[in-house]
N, CA, C and O atoms as a DFTB+ gen file, in Angstrom:
796 C
 N C O
     1  1       0.899      -1.188      -0.031
     2  2      -0.009       0.018       0.000
     3  2       0.873       1.213      -0.048
     4  3       0.563       2.156      -0.775
     5  1       2.029       1.240       0.729
     6  2       2.843       2.604       0.697
     7  2       3.106       3.014      -0.598
     8  3       2.979       4.201      -0.898
     9  1       3.541       1.986      -1.593
    10  2       4.016       2.353      -2.798
    11  2       2.954       3.274      -3.520
    12  3       3.348       4.097      -4.346
    13  1       1.634       3.149      -3.224
    14  2       0.561       3.815      -3.925
    15  2       0.917       5.345      -3.710
    16  3       0.753       6.075      -4.687
    17  1       1.380       5.897      -2.553
    18  2       1.486       7.273      -2.292
    19  2       3.043       7.677      -2.635
    20  3       3.413       8.810      -2.946
    21  1       3.644       6.840      -2.547
    22  2       5.283       7.511      -2.712
    23  2       5.836       7.274      -3.988
    24  3       6.968       7.680      -4.254
    25  1       5.373       5.647      -8.167
    26  2       4.407       5.058      -9.015
    27  2       4.651       4.285     -10.225
    28  3       5.878       4.214     -10.162
    29  1       4.233       3.482     -11.578
    30  2       4.629       3.075     -12.976
    31  2       5.214       4.181     -13.728
    32  3       4.508       5.178     -13.882
    33  1       6.399       4.167     -14.223
    34  2       6.830       5.296     -15.002
    35  2       5.849       6.028     -15.815
    36  3       5.030       5.451     -16.529
    37  1       5.933       7.219     -15.709
    38  2       4.668       8.164     -16.301
    39  2       5.489       9.226     -17.283
    40  3       6.450       9.845     -16.827
    41  1       5.122       9.373     -18.442
    42  2       5.727      10.463     -19.159
    43  2       4.740      11.587     -19.407
    44  3       3.722      11.402     -20.073
    45  1       5.026      12.656     -18.910
    46  2       4.061      13.749     -19.180
    47  2       4.555      14.705     -20.121
    48  3       5.679      15.202     -20.044
    49  1       3.677      14.973     -21.049
    50  2       4.049      15.985     -22.193
    51  2       3.829      17.383     -21.396
    52  3       2.860      17.749     -20.731
    53  1       5.078      18.055     -21.691
    54  2       5.227      19.380     -21.237
    55  2       5.736      20.354     -22.272
    56  3       6.527      21.276     -22.071
    57  1       5.155      20.006     -23.425
    58  2       5.490      20.657     -24.633
    59  2       4.816      21.757     -24.770
    60  3       5.255      22.551     -25.602
    61  1       3.579      22.126     -24.017
    62  2       3.153      23.344     -23.909
    63  2       3.677      24.532     -23.053
    64  3       3.267      25.692     -23.018
    65  1       4.667      23.951     -22.391
    66  2       5.372      24.883     -21.424
    67  2       6.455      25.494     -22.363
    68  3       6.859      24.892     -23.358
    69  1       6.905      26.739     -21.987
    70  2       7.854      27.473     -22.645
    71  2       9.372      26.834     -22.561
    72  3       9.792      26.632     -21.422
    73  1       9.989      26.593     -23.355
    74  2      11.251      25.820     -23.357
    75  2      12.235      26.792     -22.643
    76  3      12.275      27.985     -22.944
    77  1      13.049      26.221     -21.659
    78  2      14.140      26.928     -20.935
    79  2      15.536      26.729     -21.523
    80  3      15.861      25.805     -22.269
    81  1      16.204      27.572     -21.151
    82  2      17.713      27.506     -21.850
    83  2      18.492      26.516     -21.385
    84  3      19.256      25.969     -22.181
    85  1      18.451      26.093     -20.008
    86  2      19.366      25.074     -19.447
    87  2      18.851      24.453     -18.190
    88  3      17.888      24.943     -17.599
    89  1      19.444      23.434     -17.789
    90  2      18.806      22.873     -16.592
    91  2      19.078      23.599     -15.443
    92  3      20.039      24.365     -15.381
    93  1      18.079      23.362     -14.261
    94  2      18.312      23.873     -13.052
    95  2      19.445      23.387     -12.397
    96  3      19.723      22.226     -12.696
    97  1      20.165      23.921     -11.609
    98  2      21.198      23.566     -10.655
    99  2      20.574      23.045      -9.433
   100  3      19.502      23.451      -8.985
   101  1      21.412      21.987      -8.842
   102  2      20.915      21.509      -7.445
   103  2      20.752      22.498      -6.404
   104  3      19.948      22.347      -5.484
   105  1      21.550      23.575      -6.541
   106  2      21.459      24.721      -5.628
   107  2      20.122      25.344      -5.760
   108  3      19.379      25.476      -4.786
   109  1      19.798      25.740      -6.996
   110  2      18.436      26.205      -7.282
   111  2      17.386      25.562      -6.674
   112  3      16.633      26.085      -5.852
   113  1      17.321      24.239      -7.140
   114  2      16.169      23.360      -6.774
   115  2      16.096      23.213      -5.008
   116  3      15.062      23.202      -4.340
   117  1      17.274      23.125      -4.581
   118  2      17.257      23.087      -3.013
   119  2      16.773      24.158      -2.336
   120  3      16.213      23.964      -1.257
   121  1      16.912      25.494      -2.870
   122  2      16.396      26.667      -2.456
   123  2      14.868      26.840      -2.599
   124  3      14.131      27.356      -1.759
   125  1      14.479      26.287      -3.886
   126  2      13.189      26.195      -4.100
   127  2      12.240      25.478      -3.086
   128  3      11.269      25.982      -2.522
   129  1      12.715      24.198      -2.964
   130  2      12.147      23.237      -2.116
   131  2      12.085      23.847      -0.772
   132  3      11.008      24.051      -0.210
   133  1      13.293      24.155      -0.223
   134  2      13.626      24.770       1.001
   135  2      12.722      25.981       1.362
   136  3      12.555      26.359       2.521
   137  1      12.159      26.550       0.281
   138  2      11.497      27.970       0.465
   139  2       9.854      27.650       0.471
   140  3       9.036      28.548       0.670
   141  1       9.498      26.354       0.245
   142  2       8.111      26.079       0.189
   143  2       7.647      25.979       1.560
   144  3       8.242      25.152       2.251
   145  1       6.629      26.701       2.151
   146  2       5.951      26.672       3.492
   147  2       4.696      25.869       3.406
   148  3       4.538      24.881       4.123
   149  1       3.818      26.261       2.564
   150  2       2.593      25.601       2.683
   151  2       2.347      25.460       0.946
   152  3       2.725      26.315       0.145
   153  1       1.724      24.353       0.627
   154  2       1.334      24.218      -0.871
   155  2       0.069      23.474      -0.880
   156  3      -0.221      22.671       0.007
   157  1      -0.691      23.744      -1.893
   158  2      -1.802      22.787      -2.275
   159  2      -1.949      22.588      -3.597
   160  3      -1.635      23.571      -4.269
   161  1      -2.359      21.548      -4.260
   162  2      -2.550      21.253      -5.611
   163  2      -3.465      20.201      -5.915
   164  3      -3.366      19.229      -5.167
   165  1      -4.384      20.129      -6.869
   166  2      -4.809      18.911      -7.369
   167  2      -3.859      17.893      -7.841
   168  3      -2.773      18.349      -8.200
   169  1      -4.020      16.584      -7.925
   170  2      -2.865      15.834      -8.363
   171  2      -3.729      14.353      -8.866
   172  3      -4.694      13.798      -8.341
   173  1      -2.992      14.024     -10.011
   174  2      -3.159      12.695     -10.769
   175  2      -2.283      11.644     -10.426
   176  3      -1.091      11.800     -10.689
   177  1      -2.655      10.615      -9.895
   178  2      -1.517       9.639      -9.460
   179  2      -2.011       8.285     -10.463
   180  3      -3.134       7.894     -10.780
   181  1      -0.669       7.790     -10.788
   182  2      -0.657       6.501     -11.568
   183  2       0.068       5.647     -10.646
   184  3       1.252       5.771     -10.336
   185  1      -0.886       4.624     -10.169
   186  2      -0.339       3.580      -9.195
   187  2       0.419       2.601     -10.024
   188  3       0.443       2.563     -11.254
   189  1       1.044       1.803      -9.176
   190  2       2.103       0.722      -9.793
   191  2       1.228      -0.351     -10.579
   192  3       1.780      -1.035     -11.441
   193  1      -0.068      -0.505     -10.313
   194  2      -0.862      -1.383     -11.023
   195  2      -1.542      -0.843     -12.417
   196  3      -2.322      -1.434     -13.164
   197  1      -1.007       0.432     -12.517
   198  2      -1.564       1.184     -13.872
   199  2      -2.895       1.879     -13.600
   200  3      -3.385       2.683     -14.392
   201  1      -3.494       1.507     -12.363
   202  2      -4.796       2.273     -12.061
   203  2      -4.462       3.793     -11.781
   204  3      -3.349       4.188     -11.435
   205  1      -5.529       4.563     -11.969
   206  2      -5.371       6.163     -11.985
   207  2      -6.215       6.675     -10.851
   208  3      -7.416       6.406     -10.817
   209  1      -5.612       7.436      -9.878
   210  2      -6.193       8.073      -8.969
   211  2      -6.266       9.654      -9.051
   212  3      -5.333      10.215      -9.626
   213  1      -7.243      10.382      -8.551
   214  2      -7.106      11.816      -8.285
   215  2      -7.277      12.282      -6.940
   216  3      -7.623      11.493      -6.062
   217  1      -7.022      13.733      -6.654
   218  2      -7.256      14.070      -5.349
   219  2      -6.607      15.381      -5.169
   220  3      -6.323      16.093      -6.132
   221  1      -6.360      15.721      -3.896
   222  2      -5.802      17.265      -3.637
   223  2      -4.610      16.642      -2.613
   224  3      -4.697      15.664      -1.870
   225  1      -3.636      17.415      -2.802
   226  2      -2.510      17.180      -1.822
   227  2      -2.335      18.704      -1.280
   228  3      -2.414      19.756      -1.915
   229  1      -2.038      18.454       0.274
   230  2      -1.708      19.664       0.999
   231  2      -0.263      19.312       1.380
   232  3       0.063      18.130       1.493
   233  1       0.626      20.332       1.584
   234  2       1.848      20.247       2.188
   235  2       2.116      21.281       3.108
   236  3       1.782      22.409       2.744
   237  1       2.685      21.147       4.309
   238  2       3.223      22.021       5.119
   239  2       4.565      21.546       5.797
   240  3       4.712      20.740       6.715
   241  1       5.574      22.325       5.038
   242  2       6.936      21.923       5.443
   243  2       7.223      22.643       6.855
   244  3       6.587      23.628       7.232
   245  1       8.235      22.045       7.573
   246  2       8.767      20.620       7.361
   247  2       7.820      19.453       7.818
   248  3       7.055      19.655       8.761
   249  1       7.846      18.304       7.213
   250  2       7.324      16.991       7.739
   251  2       5.936      16.778       7.606
   252  3       5.481      15.769       8.144
   253  1       5.089      17.612       6.928
   254  2       3.613      17.296       7.130
   255  2       3.079      17.383       5.678
   256  3       3.430      18.333       4.979
   257  1       2.274      16.464       5.211
   258  2       1.688      16.316       4.009
   259  2       0.231      15.609       4.211
   260  3       0.029      14.908       5.203
   261  1      -0.802      15.831       3.197
   262  2      -1.960      15.268       3.214
   263  2      -2.547      14.950       2.007
   264  3      -2.903      15.883       1.286
   265  1      -2.727      13.740       1.628
   266  2      -3.220      13.396       0.238
   267  2      -4.705      12.852       0.551
   268  3      -4.985      11.794       1.115
   269  1      -5.572      13.808       0.060
   270  2      -7.072      13.491       0.086
   271  2      -7.612      12.968      -1.385
   272  3      -7.689      13.728      -2.350
   273  1      -7.938      11.721      -1.426
   274  2      -8.109      10.985      -2.907
   275  2      -9.637      11.306      -2.915
   276  3     -10.339      11.387      -1.908
   277  1     -10.001      11.459      -4.076
   278  2     -11.512      11.627      -4.810
   279  2     -12.135      10.153      -4.829
   280  3     -11.524       9.088      -4.909
   281  1     -13.516      10.374      -4.733
   282  2     -14.316       8.992      -4.626
   283  2     -14.149       8.341      -6.156
   284  3     -13.972       9.035      -7.157
   285  1     -14.219       7.167      -6.159
   286  2     -14.531       6.117      -5.484
   287  2     -13.482       5.735      -4.344
   288  3     -13.774       5.106      -3.327
   289  1     -12.158       6.236      -4.686
   290  2     -11.143       5.876      -3.766
   291  2     -11.375       6.521      -2.500
   292  3     -11.595       7.729      -2.424
   293  1     -11.328       5.680      -1.408
   294  2     -11.654       6.194      -0.001
   295  2     -10.358       6.153       0.829
   296  3     -10.404       5.877       2.028
   297  1      -9.287       6.406       0.242
   298  2      -8.019       6.500       0.829
   299  2      -7.723       7.762       1.318
   300  3      -8.203       8.697       0.677
   301  1      -6.984       8.051       2.393
   302  2      -6.499       9.335       3.181
   303  2      -5.006       9.029       3.607
   304  3      -4.888       8.103       4.410
   305  1      -3.922       9.621       3.223
   306  2      -2.767       9.680       3.596
   307  2      -2.297      10.843       4.144
   308  3      -2.381      11.926       3.565
   309  1      -1.713      10.654       5.434
   310  2      -1.239      11.905       6.274
   311  2      -0.019      11.677       6.720
   312  3       0.140      10.663       7.400
   313  1       1.045      12.486       6.473
   314  2       2.493      12.660       6.841
   315  2       2.435      13.551       8.206
   316  3       2.117      14.732       8.070
   317  1       2.691      13.109       9.381
   318  2       3.050      14.089      10.365
   319  2       3.377      13.453      11.672
   320  3       3.143      12.254      11.827
   321  1       3.919      14.197      12.656
   322  2       4.543      13.649      13.758
   323  2       5.633      12.612      13.419
   324  3       5.840      11.687      14.204
   325  1       6.283      12.725      12.366
   326  2       7.290      11.825      11.861
   327  2       6.911      10.367      11.356
   328  3       7.673       9.442      11.077
   329  1       5.722      10.409      11.321
   330  2       4.751       9.167      10.753
   331  2       4.103       9.395       9.304
   332  3       3.710      10.468       8.848
   333  1       4.086       8.338       8.785
   334  2       3.021       8.218       7.512
   335  2       1.911       7.413       7.820
   336  3       2.105       6.310       8.332
   337  1       0.839       7.790       7.593
   338  2      -0.360       6.976       8.000
   339  2      -1.305       6.913       6.585
   340  3      -1.593       7.861       5.854
   341  1      -1.651       5.640       6.454
   342  2      -2.476       5.422       5.096
   343  2      -3.940       4.890       5.936
   344  3      -3.991       3.938       6.713
   345  1      -5.000       5.723       5.569
   346  2      -6.156       5.360       6.047
   347  2      -7.046       4.764       4.985
   348  3      -7.164       5.386       3.929
   349  1      -7.668       3.652       5.150
   350  2      -8.464       3.004       4.257
   351  2      -9.777       2.895       4.491
   352  3     -10.209       2.017       5.239
   353  1     -10.636       3.856       3.824
   354  2     -11.960       3.914       4.286
   355  2     -12.802       2.687       4.254
   356  3     -13.871       2.694       4.863
   357  1     -12.441       1.709       3.642
   358  2     -13.170       0.541       3.738
   359  2     -12.885      -0.345       4.810
   360  3     -13.614      -1.319       5.000
   361  1     -11.890      -0.108       5.540
   362  2     -11.360      -0.777       6.616
   363  2     -11.912      -0.400       7.926
   364  3     -12.134       0.807       8.028
   365  1     -12.201      -1.143       8.992
   366  2     -12.540      -0.611      10.349
   367  2     -11.285      -0.587      11.240
   368  3     -11.412      -0.190      12.398
   369  1     -10.255      -0.926      10.851
   370  2      -9.037      -1.153      11.622
   371  2      -8.470       0.241      11.520
   372  3      -9.059       1.090      10.852
   373  1      -7.142       0.557      12.276
   374  2      -6.484       1.786      12.201
   375  2      -5.705       1.692      11.153
   376  3      -5.565       0.646      10.518
   377  1      -4.978       3.080      10.812
   378  2      -4.230       2.994       9.558
   379  2      -3.001       2.160       9.610
   380  3      -2.513       1.702      10.643
   381  1      -2.527       1.998       8.364
   382  2      -1.102       1.552       8.277
   383  2      -0.256       2.655       8.632
   384  3      -0.585       3.768       8.222
   385  1       0.930       2.509       9.429
   386  2       1.806       3.451       9.662
   387  2       3.172       3.115       9.412
   388  3       3.527       1.966       9.674
   389  1       4.124       4.059       8.875
   390  2       5.457       3.805       8.618
   391  2       6.205       4.991       9.086
   392  3       5.694       6.110       9.049
   393  1       7.384       4.782       9.517
   394  2       8.183       5.939       9.845
   395  2       8.597       6.829       8.745
   396  3       9.174       6.293       7.799
   397  1       8.382       8.195       8.712
   398  2       8.367       8.933       7.723
   399  2       9.634       8.911       6.890
   400  3       9.685       8.901       5.660
   401  1      10.699       8.905       7.786
   402  2      12.179       8.916       7.456
   403  2      12.464       7.787       6.350
   404  3      13.221       7.953       5.394
   405  1      11.735       6.599       6.626
   406  2      11.778       5.440       5.896
   407  2      11.430       5.525       4.428
   408  3      11.834       4.679       3.631
   409  1      10.604       6.651       4.042
   410  2      10.149       6.664       2.876
   411  2      10.733       7.858       2.032
   412  3      11.217       8.837       2.600
   413  1      10.675       7.753       0.643
   414  2      11.552       8.951      -0.062
   415  2      10.833      10.078      -0.089
   416  3      11.424      11.082      -0.486
   417  1       9.414      10.202       0.315
   418  2       8.678      11.423       0.553
   419  2       9.471      12.301       1.482
   420  3       9.500      13.509       1.251
   421  1      10.087      11.825       2.464
   422  2      10.937      12.569       3.558
   423  2      11.911      13.429       2.853
   424  3      12.271      14.487       3.369
   425  1      12.370      13.032       1.683
   426  2      13.450      14.068       1.263
   427  2      12.960      15.437       0.794
   428  3      13.738      16.390       0.759
   429  1      11.695      15.542       0.437
   430  2      11.223      16.878       0.046
   431  2      10.408      17.432       1.206
   432  3       9.896      18.545       1.088
   433  1      10.253      16.686       2.372
   434  2       9.570      17.160       3.419
   435  2      10.515      17.554       4.607
   436  3      10.079      18.080       5.632
   437  1      11.899      17.250       4.391
   438  2      12.852      17.515       5.509
   439  2      13.006      19.024       5.554
   440  3      12.848      19.756       4.577
   441  1      13.343      19.440       6.836
   442  2      13.550      20.837       7.299
   443  2      14.711      21.500       6.446
   444  3      14.612      22.655       6.031
   445  1      15.619      20.844       6.253
   446  2      16.690      21.533       5.133
   447  2      17.004      20.561       4.153
   448  3      17.553      19.481       4.374
   449  1      16.619      21.009       3.031
   450  2      16.913      20.196       1.726
   451  2      18.165      20.665       1.120
   452  3      18.337      21.824       0.742
   453  1      19.027      19.730       1.043
   454  2      20.509      19.959       0.453
   455  2      20.608      18.833      -0.594
   456  3      20.885      17.684      -0.248
   457  1      20.394      19.151      -1.792
   458  2      20.561      18.108      -2.897
   459  2      22.108      17.944      -3.017
   460  3      22.520      16.990      -3.677
   461  1      23.052      18.850      -2.397
   462  2      24.362      18.725      -2.886
   463  2      25.079      17.566      -1.714
   464  3      26.237      17.171      -1.850
   465  1      24.341      17.198      -0.774
   466  2      24.836      16.170       0.064
   467  2      25.471      15.072      -0.599
   468  3      24.910      14.634      -1.604
   469  1      26.469      14.587      -0.243
   470  2      27.166      13.465      -0.917
   471  2      26.404      12.080      -1.096
   472  3      26.011      11.467      -0.104
   473  1      26.232      11.670      -2.206
   474  2      25.426      10.521      -2.248
   475  2      23.832      10.865      -2.483
   476  3      23.131       9.935      -2.880
   477  1      23.373      11.830      -2.315
   478  2      21.939      12.047      -2.256
   479  2      21.289      12.010      -3.589
   480  3      20.245      11.387      -3.781
   481  1      21.954      12.726      -4.570
   482  2      21.420      12.813      -5.972
   483  2      22.166      11.754      -6.704
   484  3      23.397      11.735      -6.737
   485  1      21.294      10.737      -7.382
   486  2      22.038       9.925      -8.323
   487  2      21.542      10.045      -9.770
   488  3      21.886       9.216     -10.613
   489  1      20.740      11.070     -10.056
   490  2      20.491      11.444     -11.398
   491  2      20.028      12.976     -11.575
   492  3      19.116      13.424     -10.879
   493  1      20.661      13.723     -12.488
   494  2      20.461      15.011     -12.675
   495  2      20.356      15.285     -14.243
   496  3      21.382      15.260     -14.922
   497  1      19.213      15.525     -14.769
   498  2      19.165      15.460     -16.239
   499  2      18.230      16.753     -16.607
   500  3      17.569      17.428     -15.818
   501  1      18.359      16.916     -18.069
   502  2      17.412      18.149     -18.703
   503  2      17.186      17.585     -19.982
   504  3      18.014      17.005     -20.684
   505  1      15.846      17.831     -20.255
   506  2      15.476      17.266     -21.703
   507  2      15.038      18.272     -22.575
   508  3      14.267      18.034     -23.505
   509  1      15.564      19.575     -22.282
   510  2      15.081      20.855     -23.117
   511  2      13.979      21.629     -22.490
   512  3      13.833      22.833     -22.702
   513  1      13.196      20.921     -21.709
   514  2      11.999      21.507     -21.210
   515  2      12.180      21.539     -19.617
   516  3      12.069      22.607     -19.016
   517  1      12.443      20.419     -18.993
   518  2      12.217      20.164     -17.637
   519  2      13.503      19.575     -17.069
   520  3      14.162      18.784     -17.744
   521  1      13.874      19.942     -15.845
   522  2      15.039      19.315     -15.069
   523  2      14.488      18.092     -14.376
   524  3      13.395      18.215     -13.824
   525  1      15.102      16.937     -14.334
   526  2      14.711      15.866     -13.506
   527  2      15.831      15.567     -12.586
   528  3      16.939      15.312     -13.058
   529  1      15.622      15.580     -11.276
   530  2      16.458      14.881     -10.153
   531  2      16.078      13.780      -9.580
   532  3      14.930      13.677      -9.148
   533  1      16.980      12.777      -9.484
   534  2      16.519      11.653      -8.759
   535  2      17.422      11.592      -7.395
   536  3      18.651      11.649      -7.406
   537  1      16.615      11.467      -6.216
   538  2      17.375      11.633      -5.032
   539  2      17.040      10.530      -4.030
   540  3      15.890      10.108      -3.909
   541  1      18.035      10.091      -3.338
   542  2      17.766       8.915      -2.193
   543  2      18.423       9.435      -0.876
   544  3      19.127      10.442      -0.800
   545  1      18.089       8.597       0.154
   546  2      18.821       8.858       1.474
   547  2      20.101       8.323       1.273
   548  3      20.154       7.115       1.044
   549  1      21.238       9.025       1.315
   550  2      22.624       8.326       1.121
   551  2      22.978       7.441       2.054
   552  3      23.807       6.572       1.786
   553  1      22.382       7.539       3.322
   554  2      22.726       6.553       4.215
   555  2      21.835       5.395       4.316
   556  3      22.148       4.500       5.101
   557  1      20.699       5.294       3.576
   558  2      19.809       4.369       3.436
   559  2      19.114       4.119       1.968
   560  3      17.896       4.066       1.795
   561  1      20.115       3.972       0.935
   562  2      19.245       3.695      -0.187
   563  2      18.343       2.489      -0.313
   564  3      17.665       2.326      -1.328
   565  1      18.326       1.814       0.493
   566  2      17.301       0.642       0.624
   567  2      15.819       1.205       0.875
   568  3      14.820       0.486       0.843
   569  1      15.807       2.451       1.103
   570  2      14.538       2.985       1.328
   571  2      13.936       3.297       0.029
   572  3      12.710       3.409       0.022
   573  1      14.543       3.449      -1.021
   574  2      14.016       3.870      -2.452
   575  2      14.414       5.144      -2.745
   576  3      15.248       5.736      -2.061
   577  1      13.801       5.688      -3.861
   578  2      14.325       7.048      -4.299
   579  2      12.971       7.700      -4.788
   580  3      11.899       7.125      -4.975
   581  1      13.286       9.086      -4.956
   582  2      12.352       9.910      -5.696
   583  2      12.847      10.702      -6.717
   584  3      13.858      11.379      -6.534
   585  1      12.151      10.698      -7.956
   586  2      12.372      11.399      -8.956
   587  2      11.593      12.538      -9.304
   588  3      10.521      12.360      -9.882
   589  1      11.988      13.683      -9.031
   590  2      11.475      14.995      -9.288
   591  2      11.737      15.661     -10.514
   592  3      12.832      15.737     -11.071
   593  1      10.394      16.256     -10.990
   594  2      10.604      16.996     -12.383
   595  2      10.209      18.496     -11.940
   596  3       9.304      18.803     -11.165
   597  1      11.093      19.352     -12.610
   598  2      10.760      20.635     -12.477
   599  2      10.977      21.453     -13.741
   600  3      11.853      21.193     -14.566
   601  1       9.989      22.606     -13.847
   602  2      10.177      23.457     -14.989
   603  2      10.679      24.798     -14.410
   604  3      10.425      25.046     -13.231
   605  1      11.361      25.660     -15.144
   606  2      11.926      26.873     -14.731
   607  2      10.912      28.100     -15.298
   608  3       9.960      28.033     -16.075
   609  1      11.558      29.345     -14.529
   610  2      10.809      30.460     -15.079
   611  2       9.341      30.755     -14.681
   612  3       8.508      30.909     -15.574
   613  1       8.978      30.841     -13.322
   614  2       9.842      30.529     -12.134
   615  2       9.850      28.924     -12.009
   616  3       9.082      28.118     -12.535
   617  1      10.964      28.695     -11.144
   618  2      11.093      27.180     -10.669
   619  2       9.752      26.705     -10.029
   620  3       9.180      27.289      -9.109
   621  1       9.291      25.454     -10.702
   622  2       8.040      24.961     -10.147
   623  2       8.076      23.301     -10.151
   624  3       8.445      22.711     -11.166
   625  1       7.759      22.737      -9.212
   626  2       7.628      21.210      -9.097
   627  2       6.536      20.980      -9.941
   628  3       5.515      21.645      -9.769
   629  1       6.602      20.040     -10.930
   630  2       5.507      19.455     -11.720
   631  2       5.087      18.164     -11.299
   632  3       3.878      17.934     -11.251
   633  1       5.968      17.228     -10.965
   634  2       5.464      15.673     -10.811
   635  2       6.661      15.171     -10.047
   636  3       7.769      15.707     -10.013
   637  1       6.260      14.001      -9.403
   638  2       7.407      13.107      -8.761
   639  2       6.890      11.646      -9.210
   640  3       5.729      11.404      -9.541
   641  1       8.006      10.662      -9.163
   642  2       7.816       9.327      -9.200
   643  2       8.746       8.751      -7.895
   644  3       9.972       8.822      -7.811
   645  1       7.911       8.224      -7.009
   646  2       8.617       7.364      -6.133
   647  2       8.799       5.845      -6.353
   648  3       7.892       5.097      -6.717
   649  1       9.936       5.512      -6.120
   650  2      10.161       4.098      -6.040
   651  2      10.362       3.627      -4.707
   652  3      11.279       4.165      -4.086
   653  1       9.668       2.692      -4.105
   654  2       9.879       2.421      -2.765
   655  2      10.878       1.174      -2.693
   656  3      11.475       0.701      -3.661
   657  1      10.943       0.764      -1.478
   658  2      12.180      -0.181      -1.189
   659  2      11.896      -1.455      -1.853
   660  3      12.897      -2.152      -2.015
   661  1      10.691      -1.983      -2.316
   662  2      10.367      -3.050      -2.971
   663  2      10.449      -2.898      -4.485
   664  3      10.247      -3.867      -5.217
   665  1      10.730      -1.748      -4.938
   666  2      10.709      -1.555      -6.420
   667  2       9.549      -1.192      -7.022
   668  3       9.498      -1.129      -8.251
   669  1       8.533      -0.924      -6.287
   670  2       7.150      -0.602      -6.872
   671  2       7.248       1.010      -7.057
   672  3       7.871       1.745      -6.292
   673  1       6.538       1.426      -8.184
   674  2       6.652       3.077      -8.554
   675  2       5.360       3.721      -8.530
   676  3       4.419       3.105      -9.030
   677  1       5.182       4.752      -8.076
   678  2       4.071       5.591      -8.128
   679  2       4.344       6.813      -8.479
   680  3       5.224       7.392      -7.841
   681  1       3.731       7.445      -9.469
   682  2       3.767       8.730     -10.010
   683  2       2.696       9.711      -9.682
   684  3       1.509       9.414      -9.819
   685  1       3.085      10.853      -9.260
   686  2       2.127      11.880      -8.824
   687  2       2.383      13.209      -9.759
   688  3       3.415      13.880      -9.782
   689  1       1.277      13.403     -10.464
   690  2       1.474      14.544     -11.562
   691  2       0.594      15.951     -10.880
   692  3      -0.625      15.883     -10.721
   693  1       1.281      17.035     -10.564
   694  2       0.658      18.016      -9.916
   695  2      -0.115      18.985     -10.880
   696  3       0.373      19.202     -11.990
   697  1      -1.174      19.516     -10.550
   698  2      -1.909      20.751     -11.267
   699  2      -1.205      21.952     -10.825
   700  3      -0.087      21.923     -10.311
   701  1      -1.956      23.113     -11.061
   702  2      -1.626      24.346     -10.550
   703  2      -1.349      24.511      -9.114
   704  3      -2.228      24.255      -8.291
   705  1      -0.110      24.946      -8.738
   706  2       0.168      25.018      -7.381
   707  2      -0.308      26.278      -6.713
   708  3      -0.205      27.347      -7.315
   709  1      -0.739      26.228      -5.704
   710  2      -1.196      27.440      -4.610
   711  2      -0.343      27.332      -3.467
   712  3      -0.184      26.259      -2.884
   713  1       0.212      28.394      -3.122
   714  2       1.163      28.428      -1.977
   715  2       0.804      29.660      -0.990
   716  3       0.108      30.592      -1.395
   717  1       1.322      29.611       0.341
   718  2       1.292      30.629       1.135
   719  2       0.041      30.565       2.062
   720  3      -0.090      31.478       2.877
   721  1      -0.867      29.594       2.014
   722  2      -2.138      29.394       2.876
   723  2      -1.662      29.027       4.049
   724  3      -0.474      28.793       4.273
   725  1      -2.666      28.954       4.933
   726  2      -2.575      28.300       6.363
   727  2      -3.473      27.211       6.459
   728  3      -4.548      27.300       5.865
   729  1      -3.199      26.184       7.121
   730  2      -4.069      24.938       7.430
   731  2      -4.153      24.763       8.738
   732  3      -3.213      25.037       9.484
   733  1      -5.354      24.259       9.176
   734  2      -5.592      24.084      10.762
   735  2      -4.578      22.856      10.989
   736  3      -4.081      22.086      10.168
   737  1      -4.446      22.936      12.342
   738  2      -3.388      22.013      12.906
   739  2      -3.721      20.438      12.672
   740  3      -2.837      19.624      12.406
   741  1      -4.935      20.140      12.787
   742  2      -5.656      18.845      12.851
   743  2      -5.460      18.277      11.238
   744  3      -5.579      17.067      11.047
   745  1      -5.177      19.131      10.163
   746  2      -5.015      18.540       8.925
   747  2      -3.888      17.585       8.772
   748  3      -3.833      16.667       7.953
   749  1      -3.103      17.871       9.552
   750  2      -1.744      16.867       9.443
   751  2      -1.587      15.913      10.847
   752  3      -0.561      15.349      11.228
   753  1      -2.710      15.911      11.389
   754  2      -2.745      15.112      12.693
   755  2      -3.230      13.667      12.639
   756  3      -4.442      13.463      12.702
   757  1      -2.347      12.613      12.523
   758  2      -2.797      11.392      12.630
   759  2      -3.597      11.134      13.873
   760  3      -4.543      10.372      13.674
   761  1      -3.485      11.504      14.925
   762  2      -4.136      11.380      16.112
   763  2      -5.710      11.798      15.964
   764  3      -6.685      11.104      16.248
   765  1      -5.687      12.983      15.497
   766  2      -6.886      13.737      15.475
   767  2      -7.816      12.957      14.275
   768  3      -9.045      12.953      14.352
   769  1      -7.203      12.408      13.343
   770  2      -8.016      11.691      12.038
   771  2      -8.441      10.398      12.665
   772  3      -9.530       9.908      12.364
   773  1      -7.569       9.774      13.593
   774  2      -8.014       8.374      14.189
   775  2      -9.244       8.872      15.211
   776  3     -10.323       8.278      15.213
   777  1      -9.007       9.893      15.981
   778  2     -10.278      10.312      16.908
   779  2     -11.434      10.622      16.046
   780  3     -12.528      10.224      16.444
   781  1     -11.378      11.204      15.040
   782  2     -12.568      11.521      14.099
   783  2     -13.282      10.328      13.577
   784  3     -14.510      10.303      13.495
   785  1     -12.475       9.280      13.202
   786  2     -12.850       8.095      12.679
   787  2     -13.603       7.300      13.669
   788  3     -14.518       6.577      13.274
   789  1     -13.304       7.367      14.895
   790  2     -13.735       6.575      16.035
   791  2     -15.053       7.132      16.702
   792  3     -15.711       6.482      17.515
   793  1     -15.383       8.466      16.252
   794  2     -16.689       8.889      16.834
   795  2     -17.994       8.274      16.298
   796  3     -19.077       8.616      16.772
């Protein structure tokens, strides 16, 4: 289940975007990611079994994210309190939980994003339109990796593909990004969501 949110290789047509002169540097991308406080966007997810899900993602750095899936999918994923919890609306049991640090998603939710760290970036390419960076935890490559795609002018995150420790891939393609909003504390509280479901 964890691979669902963290997808199969996906090729996104970015030809409608203006071409940029050169690839973004790791320093530029690190500054961009580190500068994100809050973010919200619609997303399309391509799962490892090639099924497609849609929903809304909310991020509050550091360490917090919420994936709200649209019906008929009844899944809710919350990252908060150093944990990643997957709530299945069809199940009466509690969520599946994993240490956030053991998922590639932690690399973009970390307090300090430094892609120049030795061994962290294992791929850095440019296709004439978008810059793609593949990053992993250099101390724990067995946790998998995250492939991030950015466009420039201004720098913007467009999609990511997460490969988990078992090799399953999940792709998340982002719609228009809204930033600078505020979220209620309970938005990223696994405990609060558990309590709400138990009522």
